[in-house]
Each structure stands twice: as structure tokens, then as C-alpha cells.
N, CA, C and O atoms as a GROMACS GRO file, in nm:
protein
  364
    1MET      N    1  11.161  11.604  17.002
    1MET     CA    2  11.070  11.506  16.937
    1MET      C    3  10.942  11.537  16.982
    1MET      O    4  10.908  11.564  17.098
    2GLN      N    5  10.853  11.529  16.852
    2GLN     CA    6  10.702  11.542  16.863
    2GLN      C    7  10.636  11.439  16.941
    2GLN      O    8  10.667  11.322  16.920
    3ASN      N    9  10.546  11.470  17.034
    3ASN     CA   10  10.442  11.371  17.074
    3ASN      C   11  10.302  11.390  17.026
    3ASN      O   12  10.231  11.469  17.088
    4PRO      N   13  10.257  11.330  16.928
    4PRO     CA   14  10.132  11.333  16.865
    4PRO      C   15  10.019  11.294  16.963
    4PRO      O   16  10.041  11.205  17.046
    5SER      N   17   9.899  11.356  16.957
    5SER     CA   18   9.823  11.337  17.048
    5SER      C   19   9.699  11.247  16.985
    5SER      O   20   9.616  11.201  17.063
    6SER      N   21   9.689  11.226  16.850
    6SER     CA   22   9.584  11.163  16.807
    6SER      C   23   9.676  11.052  16.679
    6SER      O   24   9.796  11.057  16.651
    7ILE      N   25   9.586  10.971  16.629
    7ILE     CA   26   9.611  10.886  16.522
    7ILE      C   27   9.646  10.957  16.408
    7ILE      O   28   9.747  10.930  16.343
    8GLU      N   29   9.558  11.060  16.376
    8GLU     CA   30   9.580  11.148  16.262
    8GLU      C   31   9.707  11.246  16.270
    8GLU      O   32   9.771  11.281  16.171
    9ALA      N   33   9.733  11.283  16.394
    9ALA     CA   34   9.874  11.360  16.426
    9ALA      C   35   9.984  11.261  16.389
    9ALA      O   36  10.070  11.297  16.309
   10ALA      N   37   9.986  11.145  16.441
   10ALA     CA   38  10.086  11.050  16.434
   10ALA      C   39  10.100  11.019  16.282
   10ALA      O   40  10.217  11.004  16.246
   11ALA      N   41  10.012  11.006  16.194
   11ALA     CA   42  10.001  10.959  16.053
   11ALA      C   43  10.074  11.076  15.993
   11ALA      O   44  10.164  11.052  15.913
   12LYS      N   45  10.039  11.224  16.029
   12LYS     CA   46  10.125  11.319  15.952
   12LYS      C   47  10.263  11.326  15.939
   12LYS      O   48  10.327  11.389  15.854
   13LEU      N   49  10.317  11.237  16.059
   13LEU     CA   50  10.464  11.233  16.082
   13LEU      C   51  10.532  11.131  15.954
   13LEU      O   52  10.648  11.142  15.912
   14ALA      N   53  10.461  11.060  15.918
   14ALA     CA   54  10.506  10.981  15.820
   14ALA      C   55  10.498  11.055  15.684
   14ALA      O   56  10.390  11.094  15.640
   15THR      N   57  10.621  11.074  15.615
   15THR     CA   58  10.643  11.165  15.507
   15THR      C   59  10.628  11.085  15.374
   15THR      O   60  10.582  11.150  15.279
   16ASP      N   61  10.659  10.951  15.350
   16ASP     CA   62  10.661  10.888  15.247
   16ASP      C   63  10.588  10.733  15.255
   16ASP      O   64  10.548  10.700  15.366
   17ALA      N   65  10.572  10.646  15.153
   17ALA     CA   66  10.530  10.532  15.138
   17ALA      C   67  10.584  10.466  15.213
   17ALA      O   68  10.501  10.399  15.274
   18GLU      N   69  10.716  10.440  15.256
   18GLU     CA   70  10.819  10.357  15.302
   18GLU      C   71  10.770  10.369  15.470
   18GLU      O   72  10.751  10.271  15.543
   19GLU      N   73  10.757  10.485  15.502
   19GLU     CA   74  10.747  10.540  15.656
   19GLU      C   75  10.594  10.492  15.693
   19GLU      O   76  10.564  10.422  15.789
   20LYS      N   77  10.507  10.545  15.598
   20LYS     CA   78  10.356  10.491  15.614
   20LYS      C   79  10.356  10.335  15.642
   20LYS      O   80  10.314  10.279  15.743
   21SER      N   81  10.411  10.279  15.532
   21SER     CA   82  10.409  10.124  15.554
   21SER      C   83  10.476  10.068  15.708
   21SER      O   84  10.414   9.987  15.777
   22LEU      N   85  10.586  10.113  15.741
   22LEU     CA   86  10.670  10.074  15.856
   22LEU      C   87  10.567  10.103  16.004
   22LEU      O   88  10.554  10.026  16.099
   23LEU      N   89  10.511  10.222  15.986
   23LEU     CA   90  10.419  10.271  16.112
   23LEU      C   91  10.298  10.162  16.086
   23LEU      O   92  10.271  10.091  16.182
   24LEU      N   93  10.233  10.144  15.978
   24LEU     CA   94  10.128  10.026  15.979
   24LEU      C   95  10.179   9.913  16.033
   24LEU      O   96  10.110   9.860  16.120
   25GLU      N   97  10.300   9.852  15.999
   25GLU     CA   98  10.341   9.727  16.031
   25GLU      C   99  10.359   9.738  16.189
   25GLU      O  100  10.308   9.656  16.265
   26ALA      N  101  10.432   9.845  16.232
   26ALA     CA  102  10.464   9.865  16.388
   26ALA      C  103  10.329   9.882  16.470
   26ALA      O  104  10.333   9.861  16.591
   27CYS      N  105  10.211   9.920  16.411
   27CYS     CA  106  10.088   9.950  16.483
   27CYS      C  107  10.027   9.771  16.503
   27CYS      O  108   9.976   9.725  16.605
   28ILE      N  109  10.050   9.701  16.379
   28ILE     CA  110   9.993   9.562  16.374
   28ILE      C  111  10.066   9.477  16.482
   28ILE      O  112  10.015   9.405  16.568
   29LEU      N  113  10.195   9.501  16.458
   29LEU     CA  114  10.277   9.421  16.566
   29LEU      C  115  10.231   9.474  16.705
   29LEU      O  116  10.228   9.386  16.791
   30ILE      N  117  10.203   9.569  16.736
   30ILE     CA  118  10.164   9.618  16.883
   30ILE      C  119  10.036   9.536  16.900
   30ILE      O  120  10.017   9.453  16.989
   31ALA      N  121   9.959   9.567  16.813
   31ALA     CA  122   9.813   9.489  16.821
   31ALA      C  123   9.809   9.343  16.852
   31ALA      O  124   9.717   9.294  16.917
   32VAL      N  125   9.921   9.268  16.799
   32VAL     CA  126   9.908   9.125  16.821
   32VAL      C  127  10.034   9.091  16.907
   32VAL      O  128  10.088   8.982  16.888
   33ALA      N  129  10.080   9.168  16.992
   33ALA     CA  130  10.189   9.133  17.054
   33ALA      C  131  10.139   9.022  17.180
   33ALA      O  132  10.216   8.951  17.245
   34ASP      N  133  10.018   9.026  17.192
   34ASP     CA  134   9.948   8.927  17.296
   34ASP      C  135   9.928   8.801  17.230
   34ASP      O  136   9.888   8.700  17.288
   35ASN      N  137   9.963   8.810  17.079
   35ASN     CA  138   9.904   8.684  17.020
   35ASN      C  139   9.758   8.667  16.995
   35ASN      O  140   9.709   8.559  16.962
   36SER      N  141   9.681   8.791  17.013
   36SER     CA  142   9.535   8.784  16.980
   36SER      C  143   9.525   8.902  16.909
   36SER      O  144   9.611   8.990  16.922
   37LEU      N  145   9.407   8.919  16.818
   37LEU     CA  146   9.371   9.029  16.761
   37LEU      C  147   9.234   9.049  16.765
   37LEU      O  148   9.174   8.982  16.681
   38ASP      N  149   9.148   9.139  16.853
   38ASP     CA  150   9.018   9.145  16.874
   38ASP      C  151   8.965   9.257  16.772
   38ASP      O  152   9.034   9.314  16.688
   39LEU      N  153   8.830   9.277  16.795
   39LEU     CA  154   8.752   9.385  16.698
   39LEU      C  155   8.808   9.512  16.726
   39LEU      O  156   8.835   9.589  16.634
   40LYS      N  157   8.832   9.542  16.858
   40LYS     CA  158   8.871   9.684  16.897
   40LYS      C  159   9.002   9.715  16.810
   40LYS      O  160   9.008   9.817  16.742
   41GLU      N  161   9.100   9.627  16.817
   41GLU     CA  162   9.227   9.648  16.740
   41GLU      C  163   9.210   9.653  16.613
   41GLU      O  164   9.285   9.722  16.544
   42VAL      N  165   9.124   9.591  16.567
   42VAL     CA  166   9.091   9.607  16.398
   42VAL      C  167   9.034   9.748  16.373
   42VAL      O  168   9.053   9.823  16.278
   43GLU      N  169   8.969   9.763  16.467
   43GLU     CA  170   8.904   9.934  16.448
   43GLU      C  171   9.001  10.029  16.450
   43GLU      O  172   8.996  10.119  16.367
   44VAL      N  173   9.108  10.023  16.550
   44VAL     CA  174   9.195  10.113  16.563
   44VAL      C  175   9.283  10.099  16.433
   44VAL      O  176   9.312  10.204  16.375
   45LEU      N  177   9.326   9.980  16.384
   45LEU     CA  178   9.397   9.958  16.283
   45LEU      C  179   9.362  10.008  16.141
   45LEU      O  180   9.440  10.036  16.050
   46THR      N  181   9.214  10.014  16.141
   46THR     CA  182   9.130  10.042  16.027
   46THR      C  183   9.160  10.212  16.028
   46THR      O  184   9.197  10.270  15.927
   47LYS      N  185   9.141  10.274  16.150
   47LYS     CA  186   9.173  10.427  16.149
   47LYS      C  187   9.310  10.462  16.108
   47LYS      O  188   9.328  10.558  16.032
   48VAL      N  189   9.426  10.375  16.162
   48VAL     CA  190   9.530  10.411  16.125
   48VAL      C  191   9.571  10.406  15.991
   48VAL      O  192   9.661  10.481  15.955
   49CYS      N  193   9.508  10.312  15.896
   49CYS     CA  194   9.506  10.297  15.766
   49CYS      C  195   9.450  10.406  15.694
   49CYS      O  196   9.508  10.451  15.596
   50GLU      N  197   9.323  10.459  15.740
   50GLU     CA  198   9.265  10.568  15.694
   50GLU      C  199   9.360  10.709  15.692
   50GLU      O  200   9.382  10.776  15.590
   51ALA      N  201   9.405  10.735  15.812
   51ALA     CA  202   9.493  10.830  15.868
   51ALA      C  203   9.616  10.818  15.771
   51ALA      O  204   9.674  10.921  15.737
   52LEU      N  205   9.648  10.728  15.737
   52LEU     CA  206   9.795  10.713  15.665
   52LEU      C  207   9.749  10.718  15.505
   52LEU      O  208   9.831  10.738  15.416
   53GLY      N  209   9.622  10.700  15.482
   53GLY     CA  210   9.594  10.693  15.328
   53GLY      C  211   9.631  10.572  15.272
   53GLY      O  212   9.652  10.569  15.150
   54LEU      N  213   9.644  10.460  15.348
   54LEU     CA  214   9.667  10.330  15.313
   54LEU      C  215   9.520  10.255  15.286
   54LEU      O  216   9.417  10.297  15.338
   55SER      N  217   9.523  10.158  15.213
   55SER     CA  218   9.385  10.066  15.201
   55SER      C  219   9.376   9.960  15.292
   55SER      O  220   9.481   9.904  15.323
   56GLN      N  221   9.272   9.922  15.342
   56GLN     CA  222   9.253   9.816  15.410
   56GLN      C  223   9.315   9.681  15.351
   56GLN      O  224   9.345   9.586  15.423
   57SER      N  225   9.330   9.682  15.223
   57SER     CA  226   9.375   9.556  15.163
   57SER      C  227   9.537   9.536  15.224
   57SER      O  228   9.589   9.430  15.257
   58LYS      N  229   9.594   9.664  15.227
   58LYS     CA  230   9.732   9.691  15.261
   58LYS      C  231   9.746   9.620  15.412
   58LYS      O  232   9.839   9.546  15.442
   59MET      N  233   9.641   9.656  15.499
   59MET     CA  234   9.643   9.639  15.636
   59MET      C  235   9.637   9.457  15.644
   59MET      O  236   9.708   9.388  15.717
   60ALA      N  237   9.546   9.414  15.562
   60ALA     CA  238   9.530   9.278  15.558
   60ALA      C  239   9.642   9.197  15.513
   60ALA      O  240   9.669   9.087  15.561
   61LEU      N  241   9.707   9.251  15.422
   61LEU     CA  242   9.839   9.186  15.345
   61LEU      C  243   9.938   9.177  15.457
   61LEU      O  244   9.993   9.072  15.492
   62THR      N  245   9.959   9.302  15.514
   62THR     CA  246  10.066   9.322  15.617
   62THR      C  247  10.042   9.229  15.748
   62THR      O  248  10.133   9.169  15.806
   63LEU      N  249   9.920   9.228  15.780
   63LEU     CA  250   9.870   9.137  15.894
   63LEU      C  251   9.904   8.994  15.867
   63LEU      O  252   9.970   8.924  15.944
   64ALA      N  253   9.852   8.955  15.750
   64ALA     CA  254   9.856   8.807  15.678
   64ALA      C  255  10.030   8.765  15.687
   64ALA      O  256  10.074   8.658  15.727
   65ALA      N  257  10.114   8.888  15.636
   65ALA     CA  258  10.241   8.836  15.644
   65ALA      C  259  10.324   8.832  15.796
   65ALA      O  260  10.429   8.772  15.820
   66ILE      N  261  10.252   8.902  15.874
   66ILE     CA  262  10.295   8.877  16.005
   66ILE      C  263  10.256   8.757  16.068
   66ILE      O  264  10.337   8.696  16.139
   67ALA      N  265  10.121   8.709  16.047
   67ALA     CA  266  10.054   8.615  16.119
   67ALA      C  267  10.123   8.473  16.054
   67ALA      O  268  10.142   8.375  16.126
   68GLN      N  269  10.155   8.474  15.924
   68GLN     CA  270  10.196   8.348  15.884
   68GLN      C  271  10.349   8.301  15.944
   68GLN      O  272  10.393   8.187  15.925
   69ASN      N  273  10.422   8.406  16.017
   69ASN     CA  274  10.535   8.376  16.084
   69ASN      C  275  10.520   8.351  16.215
   69ASN      O  276  10.617   8.315  16.281
   70ASN      N  277  10.407   8.364  16.264
   70ASN     CA  278  10.351   8.342  16.416
   70ASN      C  279  10.249   8.261  16.410
   70ASN      O  280  10.145   8.323  16.389
   71ARG      N  281  10.236   8.144  16.421
   71ARG     CA  282  10.092   8.058  16.428
   71ARG      C  283  10.023   8.078  16.566
   71ARG      O  284   9.905   8.047  16.579
   72GLN      N  285  10.076   8.118  16.644
   72GLN     CA  286  10.026   8.122  16.784
   72GLN      C  287   9.916   8.252  16.774
   72GLN      O  288   9.835   8.260  16.866
   73ILE      N  289   9.911   8.349  16.669
   73ILE     CA  290   9.826   8.466  16.669
   73ILE      C  291   9.694   8.433  16.648
   73ILE      O  292   9.673   8.383  16.537
   74LYS      N  293   9.592   8.447  16.726
   74LYS     CA  294   9.448   8.405  16.716
   74LYS      C  295   9.371   8.527  16.678
   74LYS      O  296   9.398   8.641  16.717
   75ILE      N  297   9.268   8.492  16.594
   75ILE     CA  298   9.201   8.636  16.555
   75ILE      C  299   9.063   8.599  16.624
   75ILE      O  300   9.006   8.494  16.594
   76VAL      N  301   9.007   8.692  16.720
   76VAL     CA  302   8.884   8.650  16.775
   76VAL      C  303   8.780   8.656  16.693
   76VAL      O  304   8.767   8.753  16.618
   77GLY      N  305   8.696   8.561  16.694
   77GLY     CA  306   8.572   8.529  16.636
   77GLY      C  307   8.604   8.435  16.508
   77GLY      O  308   8.512   8.396  16.435
   78ASN      N  309   8.735   8.402  16.485
   78ASN     CA  310   8.765   8.302  16.404
   78ASN      C  311   8.824   8.178  16.464
   78ASN      O  312   8.937   8.180  16.513
   79ASP      N  313   8.740   8.057  16.460
   79ASP     CA  314   8.757   7.949  16.541
   79ASP      C  315   8.834   7.839  16.450
   79ASP      O  316   8.845   7.721  16.484
   80SER      N  317   8.883   7.888  16.337
   80SER     CA  318   9.003   7.804  16.296
   80SER      C  319   9.096   7.740  16.360
   80SER      O  320   9.157   7.801  16.448
   81ASP      N  321   9.128   7.609  16.332
   81ASP     CA  322   9.238   7.535  16.399
   81ASP      C  323   9.345   7.523  16.299
   81ASP      O  324   9.324   7.419  16.236
   82PHE      N  325   9.455   7.587  16.255
   82PHE     CA  326   9.500   7.569  16.129
   82PHE      C  327   9.656   7.457  16.176
   82PHE      O  328   9.731   7.397  16.099
   83ASP      N  329   9.659   7.462  16.310
   83ASP     CA  330   9.772   7.356  16.343
   83ASP      C  331   9.694   7.216  16.326
   83ASP      O  332   9.750   7.124  16.265
   84GLY      N  333   9.561   7.200  16.381
   84GLY     CA  334   9.516   7.074  16.368
   84GLY      C  335   9.469   7.044  16.222
   84GLY      O  336   9.439   6.926  16.203
   85ASP      N  337   9.456   7.123  16.120
   85ASP     CA  338   9.409   7.097  15.981
   85ASP      C  339   9.546   7.101  15.900
   85ASP      O  340   9.542   7.063  15.783
   86GLU      N  341   9.644   7.136  15.943
   86GLU     CA  342   9.776   7.155  15.860
   86GLU      C  343   9.806   7.001  15.816
   86GLU      O  344   9.794   6.903  15.890
   87MET      N  345   9.846   7.000  15.685
   87MET     CA  346   9.901   6.886  15.629
   87MET      C  347  10.045   6.870  15.599
   87MET      O  348  10.088   6.944  15.511
   88ILE      N  349  10.120   6.796  15.650
   88ILE     CA  350  10.275   6.786  15.627
   88ILE      C  351  10.302   6.713  15.523
   88ILE      O  352  10.239   6.608  15.529
   89PHE      N  353  10.382   6.722  15.406
   89PHE     CA  354  10.416   6.627  15.325
   89PHE      C  355  10.585   6.603  15.350
   89PHE      O  356  10.660   6.698  15.372
   90GLU      N  357  10.616   6.505  15.346
   90GLU     CA  358  10.753   6.478  15.341
   90GLU      C  359  10.802   6.407  15.202
   90GLU      O  360  10.735   6.337  15.125
   91ASP      N  361  10.925   6.443  15.195
   91ASP     CA  362  10.984   6.388  15.075
   91ASP      C  363  11.040   6.271  15.101
   91ASP      O  364  11.095   6.208  15.011
   0.00000   0.00000   0.00000
């Protein structure tokens, strides 16, 4: 098994679009494992996207999909309290 020494080397191991997307998703899951996303983590994820040849939009959509299923994730610098603002409608 190869042990890549850089983001670029790791990205080269992904051979198709599905593997690239899975690698990006895995990196995002690692970044938010502590339920927090800070600027340094975003910078690394941006480098991952560039190395994989993926857009930042892809990163944002993947992050949004992960975050919508975990309302505990906080993005540093964003003071929105979605739980407090959330409206619940009952039928």
C-alpha cells in the first residue's frame, strides 16, 4: 500500500470522479469530526479540492450535505443559531 506524503500525492491515487468525490467527503468528515470547522481546515479542504481537480462549489455542496445531517457542526466565524431560529410546523 502506498503512503502518500502530500495532498497532491494522495489526490493522484484517486483515478475517477467517484473516487475523487469519496476522498473529498472523507476529508470533510475528518475536518468536522469535532463538530467544528475552522479557517485552517477550510484552507486544507480547498487544497484537497484543487489537487483533485474539483471545484470549491463541490466542496461547499458536500459540506452542506454533511452538515444538514448534523446540526451540531459549528463553522467558526458564523454565529448563526439555527436551532434557535428553526421553525417547526406540525400538521
